[in-house]
C-alpha positions in Angstrom: 4.5 23.1 13.9 3.3 25.1 10.8 6.4 24.0 9.1 5.2 20.1 9.5 1.4 20.6 8.7 0.2 20.8 12.3 -2.1 23.7 13.8 0.1 26.0 15.8 -0.9 26.2 19.5 -3.8 28.7 20.6 -2.0 31.0 23.1 -3.2 34.6 24.5 -0.4 36.9 26.4 3.2 36.0 27.3 4.8 32.2 27.3 6.6 29.8 25.2 5.1 30.7 21.6 7.2 27.7 20.1 7.8 29.7 17.0 11.4 30.1 15.2 12.9 32.2 12.8 12.9 31.2 9.4 14.1 34.2 7.3 16.0 37.3 8.1 17.3 40.4 5.8 19.4 43.1 7.0 21.6 45.9 5.8 24.7 45.8 6.7 26.2 43.3 9.1 23.7 41.2 10.7 23.9 41.8 15.0 25.4 39.2 16.7 23.2 38.9 19.4 20.1 38.7 17.2 18.7 35.0 16.6 19.8 33.1 13.8 17.7 31.7 11.2 16.2 28.3 12.9 16.7 29.7 16.4 13.8 29.3 18.7 11.8 32.6 19.7 12.0 32.9 23.3 9.3 33.3 26.2 6.9 36.3 25.0 6.4 39.1 27.3 2.9 39.4 28.5 2.1 43.2 27.4 -0.8 44.9 25.3 1.4 44.8 22.2 1.7 40.6 22.1 -1.6 40.4 22.9 -2.9 42.7 20.0 -0.6 40.8 17.6 -1.8 37.5 18.9 -5.5 38.4 17.7 -4.0 39.5 14.3 -3.1 43.0 14.3 -0.9 44.9 13.1 1.4 47.2 15.6 3.3 50.2 15.0 6.1 51.5 17.5 7.0 54.7 16.0 9.7 55.3 18.8 10.7 52.2 20.4 11.4 52.1 24.0 14.5 49.4 24.9 14.4 50.2 28.1 11.0 49.0 28.8 10.5 47.1 32.4 8.0 45.1 31.6 9.9 43.2 29.0 13.1 41.3 29.5 15.9 42.7 28.2 17.1 39.3 27.1 14.1 39.1 24.7 14.5 42.3 23.2 18.2 41.6 22.5 17.5 38.8 20.8 14.5 39.9 18.8 15.7 43.8 18.3 18.9 44.9 16.9 21.0 47.2 18.8 20.5 51.1 17.5 16.7 50.3 16.4 14.5 53.2 17.1 11.3 52.4 15.2 9.3 49.1 14.7 6.6 47.6 13.2 5.4 44.1 13.3 2.5 42.3 11.2 0.9 38.9 12.2 0.3 36.2 9.8 -3.1 35.2 10.8 -5.4 32.8 9.0 -8.5 31.2 10.0 -7.9 32.4 13.4 -4.8 30.9 14.2 -1.6 32.9 14.2 0.5 31.3 12.1 3.6 33.7 12.5 4.6 37.1 12.7 7.0 39.8 10.1 8.9 42.1 11.9 10.6 45.5 10.6 12.7 47.9 12.4 15.0 51.0 11.5 18.4 51.6 12.9 20.3 54.2 10.5 17.6 56.1 8.7 16.1 58.9 10.9 12.4 58.4 10.1 10.3 56.5 11.5 7.4 54.0 10.3 3.9 55.6 10.2 0.6 54.3 9.5 1.0 53.8 6.0 3.9 52.0 6.5 1.8 49.6 9.0 -1.2 49.2 6.5 1.1 48.0 3.5 2.5 45.7 6.2 -0.8 44.6 7.1 -1.7 43.7 3.6 1.7 42.0 3.0 0.7 39.9 6.0 -2.7 38.8 5.4 -1.5 37.8 1.9 1.6 35.8 3.4 -0.9 34.1 5.9 -3.1 32.4 3.6 -0.4 31.4 1.4 1.7 29.9 4.7 -1.8 28.4 5.6 -2.4 26.9 2.4 1.1 25.5 2.4 0.5 24.0 6.2 -2.6 22.4 5.1 -1.2 20.9 1.8 1.8 19.2 3.9 -0.6 18.2 6.6 -2.5 16.3 4.0 0.7 15.1 2.2 1.6 13.8 5.5 -1.8 11.9 6.1 -1.9 10.7 2.8 1.8 9.1 2.8 0.5 7.5 6.2 -2.4 6.1 5.1 -0.6 4.9 2.0 2.2 3.6 3.7 -0.3 2.0 6.4 -2.3 -0.2 3.5 1.2 -1.7 1.9 1.8 -5.0 3.1 5.7 -5.7 4.7 8.6 -4.9 1.9 9.4 -8.4 2.5 7.8 -12.0 2.1 9.0 -14.9 2.3 6.8 -18.0 1.8 7.3 -21.6 -0.2 6.3 -20.4 -3.3 8.1 -17.1 -3.3 10.1 -14.6 -2.2 9.6 -10.8 -2.7 10.3 -7.5 -2.0 8.2 -4.1 -2.3 8.9 -0.7 -2.7 6.9 2.4 -3.0 8.3 6.2 -3.3 5.8 9.2 -3.4 6.3 11.7 -5.8 8.0 15.3 -5.0 6.0 17.1 -7.1 3.0 19.4 -5.6 0.5 16.9 -7.1 0.7 14.9 -3.8 0.7 11.5 -3.0 -0.8 9.4 -5.4 -3.3 6.0 -5.4 -0.3 3.2 -6.2 0.1 0.0 -4.3 1.2 -3.7 -4.6 0.1 -6.4 -2.5 1.0 -10.4 -2.1 -1.8 -12.5 -1.6 -1.8 -16.3 -0.7 -4.0 -18.4 -2.3 -4.9 -21.7 -2.0 -2.9 -24.7 -2.5 0.5 -22.8 -1.8 -0.3 -20.4 -4.8 0.0 -16.4 -4.6 -1.4 -13.8 -6.4 1.2 -10.4 -7.1 -0.9 -7.0 -7.4 0.4 -3.7 -8.5 -2.4 -1.0 -9.3 -2.3 2.5 -9.6 -5.8 5.2 -9.1 -6.0 7.9 -11.0 -5.5 11.1 -9.3 -3.3 12.1 -6.2 -3.9 13.3 -2.4 -6.0 12.0 0.6 -8.9 10.8 -2.1 -6.8 8.5 -4.2 -4.9 7.0 -1.4 -8.3 6.3 0.3 -9.9 4.9 -3.0 -6.6 2.9 -3.2 -7.6 1.3 0.2 -10.6 0.1 -1.0 -9.6 -1.4 -4.6 -6.9 -3.2 -2.1 -9.4 -4.5 -0.1 -11.7 -5.5 -2.8 -9.0 -7.3 -4.7 -7.7 -9.2 -1.4 -11.5 -10.3 -0.9 -11.8 -11.9 -4.2 -8.4 -13.3 -4.5 -9.5 -15.1 -1.3 -12.7 -16.6 -3.9 -10.2 -17.8 -6.1 -11.8 -16.2 -9.1 -9.5 -16.2 -12.1 -7.7 -13.0 -12.6 -10.1 -11.9 -15.5 -13.1 -12.5 -13.3 -11.3 -10.6 -10.5 -11.0 -7.7 -12.7 -14.4 -7.7 -14.0 -15.5 -7.5 -10.6 -13.2 -5.0 -9.4 -14.2 -2.7 -12.7 -17.6 -3.0 -11.7 -16.7 -1.5 -8.0 -14.9 1.3 -9.4 -18.0 1.8 -12.2 -20.5 2.0 -9.2 -18.6 4.2 -6.7 -18.2 6.7 -10.2 -21.7 6.4 -10.4 -22.7 7.0 -6.5 -19.8 9.7 -6.1 -21.1 11.4 -9.4 -22.0 14.6 -7.8 -18.2 15.0 -6.0 -15.6 16.5 -7.9 -13.2 13.8 -6.2 -14.7 11.1 -7.6 -13.4 8.1 -8.8 -12.2 8.0 -11.9 -10.6 5.1 -12.5 -7.7 3.3 -12.1 -5.0 0.4 -13.4 -4.4 -3.1 -12.2 -2.3 -6.2 -13.1 -2.9 -9.4 -11.2 -0.8 -12.2 -11.5 -1.2 -15.6 -10.1 1.5 -17.6 -9.7 1.1 -21.8 -9.1 4.4 -23.4 -7.5 3.2 -27.0 -8.3 3.1 -26.4 -12.3 5.4 -23.2 -12.0 2.8 -22.1 -14.4 1.4 -17.8 -14.2 -1.7 -16.8 -15.1 -2.1 -13.1 -15.6 -4.3 -10.7 -16.7 -4.0 -6.4 -17.1 -6.7 -3.6 -16.6 -4.5 -1.1 -18.8 -1.5 -1.6 -16.7 2.3 -2.4 -18.0 3.6 -5.7 -18.6 5.3 -7.5 -15.8 9.5 -8.2 -16.6 10.8 -11.8 -16.1 14.1 -12.3 -15.6 14.9 -16.0 -16.1 17.5 -18.0 -14.2 19.9 -17.3 -17.0 19.8 -13.6 -16.5 18.1 -12.5 -19.5 15.2 -10.1 -19.2 11.9 -10.0 -21.5 8.6 -8.5 -21.0 5.7 -10.7 -21.0 3.5 -10.5 -24.4 0.8 -9.8 -22.4 -2.9 -9.2 -23.5 -3.5 -5.2 -21.9 -7.0 -4.8 -21.2 -9.0 -1.4 -20.9 -8.3 0.4 -17.5 -10.5 0.2 -14.7 -13.8 2.3 -14.8 -14.6 1.7 -17.9 -17.4 -1.1 -17.7 -18.7 -3.6 -20.1 -14.9 -4.6 -21.4 -13.9 -8.5 -21.3 -10.2 -9.1 -19.7 -8.0 -11.7 -21.5 -5.7 -14.1 -19.4 -2.4 -15.0 -20.5 -0.7 -17.9 -19.2 3.3 -18.3 -19.5 5.9 -21.3 -17.9 8.2 -19.5 -15.3 11.2 -21.8 -14.5 11.5 -21.8 -10.8 14.3 -19.0 -9.7 13.1 -16.4 -12.0 12.3 -13.3 -11.2 9.0 -11.4 -11.8 9.4 -7.5 -11.6 5.3 -5.4 -11.6 5.5 -2.0 -11.6 3.8 1.6 -12.3 3.9 3.4 -15.2 5.9 6.1 -12.8 8.8 3.7 -12.9 9.0 3.4 -16.8 7.5 7.1 -17.5 10.7 9.2 -17.6 10.5 13.1 -17.8 10.7 13.0 -21.5 7.5 10.8 -21.6 9.3 7.9 -23.4 7.7 5.2 -21.7 9.7 2.7 -24.6 13.1 4.0 -23.1 11.8 3.7 -19.9 11.3 0.1 -20.4 14.4 -0.6 -21.6 16.0 1.0 -19.1 14.1 -1.3 -16.4 15.2 -4.6 -18.2 19.0 -3.2 -18.3 19.0 -2.6 -15.0 17.4 -5.9 -13.8 19.8 -7.7 -16.1 22.8 -6.0 -14.4 21.5 -6.4 -10.7 20.7 -9.9 -11.7 24.3 -10.6 -13.2 25.7 -9.0 -10.0 24.0 -11.5 -7.9 22.3 -9.0 -5.7 20.0 -10.1 -3.2 16.0 -9.2 -4.1 16.7 -6.1 -1.7 19.5 -5.0 -3.6 17.9 -5.4 -6.9 15.0 -3.5 -5.6 16.9 -0.5 -4.2 19.0 -0.3 -7.6 16.4 -0.4 -9.9 14.6 2.6 -7.7 17.7 4.6 -7.8 18.2 4.1 -11.4 14.6 5.4 -12.1 14.8 8.2 -9.7 17.1 9.7 -12.3 14.9 9.5 -15.1 11.4 9.6 -14.1 8.7 12.2 -14.2 6.5 13.7 -11.4 4.7 10.6 -10.2 4.2 7.6 -7.8 6.6 5.0 -8.2 5.9 1.2 -7.5 8.1 -1.6 -7.9 7.0 -5.4 -6.8 9.4 -8.1 -7.2 9.0 -12.0 -6.7 11.5 -14.5 -6.8 9.4 -17.5 -7.4 10.2 -21.5 -6.4 8.5 -24.3 -7.5 7.6 -27.4 -5.1 9.7 -30.7 -6.0 7.9 -33.3 -7.5 8.5 -35.8 -4.7 6.3 -33.6 -2.8 3.2 -33.5 -4.4 1.2 -36.6 -5.5 -2.0 -37.0 -7.4 -4.5 -40.0 -8.0 -7.4 -40.7 -10.4 -10.5 -42.1 -8.7 -13.7 -43.2 -10.3 -17.1 -42.2 -8.6 -17.3 -44.8 -6.5 -17.9 -45.4 -2.7 -15.9 -48.3 -2.4 -12.8 -46.3 -3.4 -13.1 -43.6 -0.5 -11.2 -46.1 1.8 -8.5 -46.8 -1.1 -8.2 -43.0 -0.9 -7.4 -43.1 2.9 -5.1 -46.1 2.2 -3.0 -44.1 -0.3 -2.5 -40.6 1.7 -1.9 -42.6 4.6 1.0 -44.6 2.8 2.2 -41.3 1.0 2.5 -39.3 4.4 4.3 -41.7 5.7 7.3 -41.7 2.4 6.9 -38.2 3.8 7.4 -38.2 7.3 4.5 -36.8 8.3 3.0 -39.9 10.4 2.1 -37.4 12.7 -0.9 -36.0 10.5 -2.2 -38.8 9.2 -4.9 -39.5 10.9 -6.6 -36.0 10.3 -5.5 -36.3 6.9 -7.6 -39.6 6.8 -10.2 -37.9 8.1 -10.2 -35.0 5.6 -9.6 -37.3 2.6 -12.0 -39.5 3.5 -15.0 -36.6 3.7 -13.7 -34.6 0.7 -13.6 -37.8 -1.3 -17.2 -39.0 -0.3 -18.5 -35.7 -0.8 -17.1 -35.5 -4.3 -18.8 -38.7 -5.0 -22.0 -38.1 -3.8 -22.4 -34.6 -5.4 -19.8 -34.4 -7.9 -21.8 -36.7 -10.5 -18.7 -38.0 -12.1 -14.8 -39.0 -11.9 -12.7 -37.3 -9.3 -9.1 -36.3 -8.4 -6.8 -36.7 -5.1 -3.9 -34.3 -4.8 -1.8 -33.8 -1.6 1.2 -31.2 -1.5 3.5 -31.0 1.4 5.1 -27.5 2.0 4.6 -25.2 4.8 1.4 -27.0 5.3 -0.2 -30.4 3.8 -2.6 -29.5 1.3 -5.3 -32.0 0.6 -7.5 -31.6 -2.6 -10.4 -33.1 -4.3 -11.3 -31.9 -7.9 -14.7 -33.3 -9.4 -16.5 -32.2 -12.6 -19.7 -30.4 -10.8 -20.0 -27.0 -10.3 -22.2 -26.7 -7.6 -20.7 -24.6 -4.4 -20.2 -26.8 -0.9 -22.1 -25.4 1.3 -21.1 -25.6 5.4 -24.0 -26.3 7.4 -24.7 -27.1 11.2 -26.3 -30.8 11.2 -29.4 -31.3 13.3 -28.7 -34.4 16.1 -31.6 -36.2 14.1 -29.3 -35.7 10.8 -27.8 -39.4 9.6 -25.6 -36.8 7.3 -24.2 -33.5 6.7 -21.4 -33.3 9.0 -18.4 -33.7 6.4 -17.7 -30.4 5.8 -18.1 -29.5 9.2 -15.6 -32.0 10.2 -13.3 -30.6 7.5 -13.7 -27.2 8.6 -12.9 -28.3 12.4 -9.8 -30.4 11.1 -7.9 -27.9 8.6 -6.3 -24.2 9.1 -8.0 -23.7 6.3 -10.4 -24.8 3.6 -12.4 -23.7 0.6 -13.4 -24.3 -2.9 -12.5 -22.9 -6.5 -13.9 -23.3 -10.0 -12.1 -23.9 -13.1 -13.5 -24.1 -16.5 -14.7 -27.5 -15.9 -15.8 -29.0 -12.5 -14.2 -27.1 -8.8 -11.9 -28.5 -6.2 -12.5 -28.5 -2.7 -9.1 -27.8 -0.8 -7.9 -28.1 3.0 -4.6 -27.0 4.6 -3.6 -28.9 7.8 -0.9 -27.5 9.6 1.9 -30.0 10.2 1.7 -30.0 14.3 -1.7 -32.0 14.7 -4.2 -29.9 16.8 -6.4 -32.6 19.2 -9.8 -32.3 18.1 -12.1 -32.6 20.9 -15.2 -34.9 19.3 -17.0 -34.8 22.8 -17.2 -31.1 22.9 -18.1 -30.8 19.1 -21.3 -30.1 18.3 -21.9 -32.7 15.9 
């Protein structure tokens, strides 16, 4: 238990000690009957000497009697060498727990151990016990931190319409403990995806817990469809507030870095922002690797500083590589050399036509030869695009007469796609979204349908007014549009651009029957 970080069981008297011999030194040849390294200790006899050891006292047997009737001879043969005539045993006793013991015996020297020898062993054992207990507590905290870290990370492999991803995390082997690295793959509206890698300052349980809070915050803000710079600004404010609330605590949050990348498979474009994090690498379909010319903002926790959004085109089949600084910061602290090695490894792995997991393992194995004492995190994403024939866009004037036209165009396109089973539901959703945009948008609008794992219906208008779902009263003549959209779709929401907003809804390929009689309209 001590070696794995757990507390040893409480025990008084004889019985199974659940203890193993971990070290032994002797003069001459090892007695063959003695316990070897790693062997479990046999059951303890219920004698006064054992109970004294269990209470933390050092036991001195100046004249050892190997023919005692109250002790099993097999126990003596396993723990005391033949010819031993004097014995002193000290308990590794710390914080009320017996962590083990130290046993000394004499076989060849004629003089017996005395009280001075016992006092010296007691001093040595007490100091050793504190060191062992500190190591045990560190091992336990390291295990808890690692378990928490791994429980908060997503599945290593994710395969959706927009991208196939592979993530890997390896904690540092140094005494600093598990760090606050994390990666995430977040589904966004309209088949888009967000790829995230972050690194909390510090190591240990506090860093892992803080990582969990930040990952949750990023997921929540991403679900609100904020732009990358807005999202990082909100996370920055959160860390500043956390640091302020925990200012009296030495383990308070001091900062973090984060890279947030948003990918749209319809346009094959990436929008990204960095808070003190190294830029992502891109490996094109031709196998050539490069780093994105990214404007890196300040680390999270500084407060009051803006973040810049960088947009790039990404060809279908390209590979995005997001990583923590531990992957590229070598033992010589030369991060540029490490970034060069990463590009070389990505190009070589892509040339060897390895799958995504194979590329990731190759990169991690290469990094293990050069990296310093820090956690290593890697997230790979091979992006895909929505074929041009799987999306349709129409520009419509803000005229109620065009609502029926929008329904007809949607039904016609669904028939071309072989999705007639969704036609009725999609027509209702399109009708309500277009009507809502005409009534409250105040300008021309755009209708878009996207076919992927789900059917996405979008309507964009120039207004920044937030749509609100409410339950209409029985006497109300309107106000039921968004309620219908919410009931008919598997997911719906809105997102904002620099000018205007988009309301979207996702419909599952297999339509779910909607009970109009049961719905409280």
